[in-house]
VOGU-3710 file (C-alpha; in Angstrom, 3 decimals, decimal comma):
1> maiiykdeda> 29,313/-15,784/17,397  29,144/-13,112/20,073  31,647/-13,203/22,939  29,754/-12,727/26,198  31,421/-12,024/29,539  29,764/-12,825/32,877  30,430/-12,037/36,540  33,183/-14,618/36,856  35,113/-13,003/33,982  35,383/-9,639/35,716
11> nlsilkdkti> 37,410/-8,561/38,759  36,638/-5,326/40,592  40,041/-5,248/42,243  41,642/-3,488/39,269  39,530/-0,402/40,061  39,506/-0,674/43,875  42,401/1,716/44,498  41,416/4,212/41,812  39,420/7,418/42,079  36,630/7,353/39,518
21> avigygsqgk> 35,269/10,689/38,308  31,815/10,424/36,787  31,348/13,465/34,565  27,655/14,304/34,472  24,810/13,415/36,821  21,963/12,770/34,419  20,252/9,486/33,623  23,396/7,390/33,130  25,755/9,436/35,322  23,660/9,368/38,472
31> hqalnmrdsg> 22,664/5,743/38,354  26,015/4,372/37,282  27,727/6,423/40,001  25,388/5,047/42,662  25,925/1,472/41,477  29,721/1,840/41,376  29,768/3,313/44,872  27,553/0,508/46,171  30,016/-1,929/44,590  32,750/-0,512/46,820
41> lnviiglrke> 34,479/1,831/44,392  35,670/5,358/45,168  33,460/7,636/43,081  33,436/11,423/42,796  31,288/13,580/40,525  32,430/16,244/38,058  29,898/18,958/37,179  29,580/22,571/36,129  29,480/24,716/39,250  26,238/26,404/38,240
51> gkswnmaeed> 24,613/23,164/37,085  21,349/22,069/38,675  22,719/18,581/39,378  25,382/19,796/41,833  23,101/19,874/44,876  21,451/16,608/43,868  24,791/14,799/43,769  25,802/16,254/47,136  22,468/15,206/48,641  23,195/11,687/47,395
61> gfkvyeisea> 26,395/11,763/49,427  28,991/12,313/46,717  31,950/14,662/46,784  31,345/17,020/43,876  34,010/19,001/42,007  34,146/21,185/38,966  34,917/19,046/35,927  38,507/20,230/35,574  39,319/19,469/39,213  37,583/16,083/39,094
71> skisdfiail> 39,594/15,223/35,977  42,808/16,304/37,633  42,453/14,261/40,834  40,949/11,094/39,341  42,454/7,981/37,767  39,399/7,005/35,726  37,207/9,600/34,006  33,794/8,312/32,898  32,319/10,844/30,473  28,550/10,476/30,839
81> ipdveqpriy> 27,269/13,775/29,469  25,328/14,228/26,193  27,260/13,555/22,976  26,922/17,110/21,707  28,553/18,542/24,849  31,443/16,097/25,072  34,004/17,532/22,590  33,948/21,037/24,093  34,060/19,809/27,705  36,790/17,315/26,854
91> ekeiapyltk> 39,068/19,889/25,214  38,706/22,510/27,936  38,290/20,564/31,150  39,502/16,990/30,691  42,296/16,797/28,110  44,688/19,120/30,014  44,632/16,729/32,984  45,182/13,432/31,179  48,390/11,834/32,364  50,004/8,517/31,533
101> gkilgfahgf> 47,952/5,519/32,624  44,651/7,294/33,188  41,412/5,757/31,924  38,800/7,453/29,750  35,398/5,784/29,780  32,362/6,298/27,538  28,823/4,894/27,441  28,549/5,498/23,681  31,261/5,401/21,037  30,044/8,369/18,964
111> nihfglirpp> 32,691/11,018/19,662  35,622/8,607/19,669  34,555/6,738/16,541  33,955/9,884/14,497  37,164/11,538/15,702  35,519/14,410/17,556  37,499/13,424/20,647  41,106/12,304/20,071  42,697/11,040/23,299  46,475/10,917/23,703
121> nyvdvimvap> 48,093/7,527/23,107  49,110/7,088/26,757  45,597/6,627/28,222  43,219/3,673/28,112  39,954/4,345/26,268  37,102/1,980/27,125  33,335/1,745/26,770  30,482/0,188/28,717  27,148/0,852/27,021  24,170/-0,397/29,055
131> kspgvrvree> 21,265/-1,429/26,849  18,661/0,464/28,849  17,977/3,898/30,318  19,988/4,758/33,428  17,033/4,392/35,779  16,691/0,728/34,779  20,432/0,233/35,379  19,806/1,279/38,977  16,533/-0,616/39,420  17,979/-3,928/38,282
141> flkgygvpal> 21,117/-3,424/40,370  19,003/-2,889/43,492  17,220/-6,165/42,721  20,610/-7,898/42,794  20,795/-8,229/39,036  21,651/-5,832/36,191  21,001/-4,890/32,577  23,038/-6,277/29,663  25,676/-3,985/28,170  28,140/-3,739/25,331
151> vavyqdatgy> 31,844/-3,474/26,186  34,703/-2,288/24,016  38,287/-1,101/24,136  39,415/1,582/21,701  42,903/2,058/23,109  44,872/-0,187/25,470  47,817/1,903/26,615  48,426/0,063/29,892  47,726/-3,521/28,858  44,834/-3,642/31,347
161> aweealawak> 42,070/-1,905/29,407  39,897/-4,995/28,967  40,118/-5,818/32,667  39,153/-2,209/33,440  36,184/-2,310/31,080  34,892/-5,563/32,536  35,364/-4,275/36,081  33,334/-1,171/35,245  30,610/-3,351/33,741  30,601/-5,529/36,859
171> aigstkpgvi> 30,434/-2,502/39,146  27,163/-1,357/37,557  25,692/-4,883/37,553  25,889/-5,649/33,848  28,048/-8,767/34,030  25,286/-10,581/35,925  23,089/-10,906/32,826  26,167/-10,627/30,574  28,055/-8,119/28,472  28,805/-8,483/24,761
181> kttfkeetet> 32,227/-7,711/23,330  32,083/-5,181/20,509  33,990/-2,221/19,070  33,404/1,527/19,267  32,619/1,443/15,527  30,056/-1,351/15,719  28,308/0,039/18,806  28,067/3,532/17,359  26,873/2,624/13,881  24,299/0,045/14,988
191> dlfgeqcvlv> 22,995/2,383/17,694  22,473/5,282/15,295  20,921/3,021/12,653  18,525/1,499/15,192  17,445/4,892/16,518  16,849/6,389/13,099  15,303/3,480/11,210  13,419/1,502/13,837  13,304/2,510/17,489  12,622/6,244/17,237
201> gglmelikkg> 12,357/7,388/13,633  10,845/4,303/12,034  8,358/3,460/14,771  7,274/7,066/15,240  6,659/7,598/11,523  4,839/4,270/11,152  2,466/5,249/13,973  1,927/8,766/12,616  1,237/7,587/9,071  -1,204/4,929/10,272
211> fevliengyq> -3,062/7,520/12,349  -3,184/9,986/9,448  -4,584/7,386/7,028  -7,384/6,454/9,406  -8,513/9,985/10,306  -8,196/11,169/6,693  -10,674/8,406/5,829  -13,183/9,609/8,398  -12,478/7,334/11,349  -12,639/8,731/14,867
221> pelayfevln> -9,249/9,958/16,117  -9,714/8,216/19,462  -10,235/4,835/17,784  -7,304/5,473/15,473  -5,102/6,267/18,474  -5,977/2,960/20,143  -5,339/0,971/16,984  -1,999/2,444/15,912  -0,385/3,713/19,124  -1,896/2,382/22,328
231> etklimdlih> -1,826/-1,248/21,208  1,748/-0,879/19,938  2,958/-1,216/23,519  0,942/-4,401/24,013  2,441/-5,935/20,883  5,964/-4,837/21,797  5,562/-6,301/25,281  4,803/-9,683/23,706  7,788/-9,409/21,361  10,037/-8,371/24,257
241> qggiehmlkg> 8,868/-11,323/26,349  9,486/-14,027/23,793  10,262/-12,797/20,289  8,196/-12,365/17,145  6,799/-15,927/17,115  5,668/-15,535/20,720  3,833/-12,330/19,777  2,133/-14,025/16,826  0,956/-16,858/19,067  -0,554/-14,238/21,371
251> vsdtakyggl> -2,778/-12,551/18,780  -5,794/-13,791/16,837  -5,483/-15,871/13,683  -7,008/-12,961/11,764  -4,251/-10,678/13,074  -1,607/-13,291/12,262  -2,785/-13,725/8,682  -3,290/-10,033/8,012  0,050/-9,097/9,530  2,066/-11,785/7,792
261> vygpkviddh> 0,469/-11,196/4,381  0,149/-7,411/4,324  2,893/-6,201/6,677  5,589/-6,869/4,014  3,527/-4,864/1,515  3,866/-1,783/3,744  7,392/-2,275/5,061  8,666/-3,505/1,708  11,964/-3,634/-0,175  11,653/0,067/-0,942
271> vkrnmykile> 11,750/0,756/2,795  14,698/-1,611/3,141  16,551/0,274/0,405  15,918/3,505/2,314  17,378/1,853/5,406  20,535/1,047/3,449  20,784/4,748/2,562  20,396/5,728/6,213  23,093/3,243/7,219  25,423/4,675/4,570
281> nvtsgnfake> 24,733/8,168/5,896  25,793/6,951/9,345  28,878/4,957/8,353  30,179/7,691/6,046  30,195/10,149/8,934  27,708/12,459/7,205  25,194/12,225/10,040  27,883/13,048/12,610  28,908/16,118/10,588  25,283/17,192/10,234
291> wmgdpeksrk> 24,531/16,814/13,959  27,844/17,944/15,460  29,262/20,304/12,811  27,274/23,287/14,054  25,678/22,370/17,418  23,760/25,652/17,651  22,199/25,125/14,232  21,423/21,475/15,066  19,749/22,439/18,341  17,629/25,035/16,552
301> klnelmseiq> 16,515/22,484/13,966  15,785/19,938/16,695  13,640/22,434/18,592  11,698/23,219/15,411  11,089/19,523/14,741  9,984/18,956/18,340  7,536/21,844/17,971  6,078/20,223/14,843  5,574/16,923/16,673  3,759/18,693/19,504
311> khpiektgke> 1,277/20,088/16,962  0,514/16,731/15,320  -3,144/15,658/15,831  -2,066/12,349/17,395  -0,566/14,260/20,317  -3,819/16,120/21,073  -5,837/12,918/20,757  -3,309/11,033/22,866  -3,649/13,442/25,792  -7,427/13,021/25,756
321> vrrlmgiek> -7,255/9,231/25,552  -4,596/8,943/28,280  -6,704/11,110/30,582  -9,680/8,853/29,867  -7,556/5,816/30,799  -6,174/7,460/33,934  -2,624/7,341/32,587  -2,220/11,127/32,371  -3,870/13,859/34,434
//
């Protein structure tokens, strides 16, 4: 049974007298920094001097420093830059300034779990992983609520790491709905599996294959787009609101019967066996080596794959349909 912490389980006072350096000012960095500051914490921002986010952070009222200086003068360093950039930045601009009792914070366990970042044994290493994009973290906070998050402690050097993690979660609003206790290992492996098999990879390929089957059999691309992509959001909204049963109660009996009988014939045990292989690729560390072993090579491959997606017929059709619907200009 999951252990869930709420507002009353967290105390901001443990972070009140600390200087918190948020490294990065992207989706998570910006919005978490704003929430922490609004919660009464002392937040500074660490960025590359030539980075485009520097002026944005200053305009938002933050004191901005180069990453090395921010790491040096802070007590708590929240590393909220992309995974692929973290090891290099850590080694050059953070590790030299880690002293006894400092806190290292992450929003994803990837680099710690796979050993790409190895902190010294005299610092606390904690994680708060909001289960939403950063912009939603801010939106819900401004409504007086928050988004759920996962919390974990990898290393408790001071004896206060759990209190620090819960305080961080409270400062961004996540203890209002609740945060789930986990480990860096569990968060990382489930996150990568979900992205690859369901949320990004699986869903994207299911949509593409459905579109291809319809147009290859002579159906109009615009109709195919509505059936396999546009209505996906409507179905997912129903599932998000109340689960799978709620979705089924919201569609026709014909859709119920067809989905329940023939869905398992498409997403069958063969697909499940492939998912097991993907999970093994994650847990073995092979995916981490593939993605992080040669970042330049990985980026090149990613750019090539993105170019292929842009050329897929569903993208051309989608632009036309979204213009027709007034969604895209």
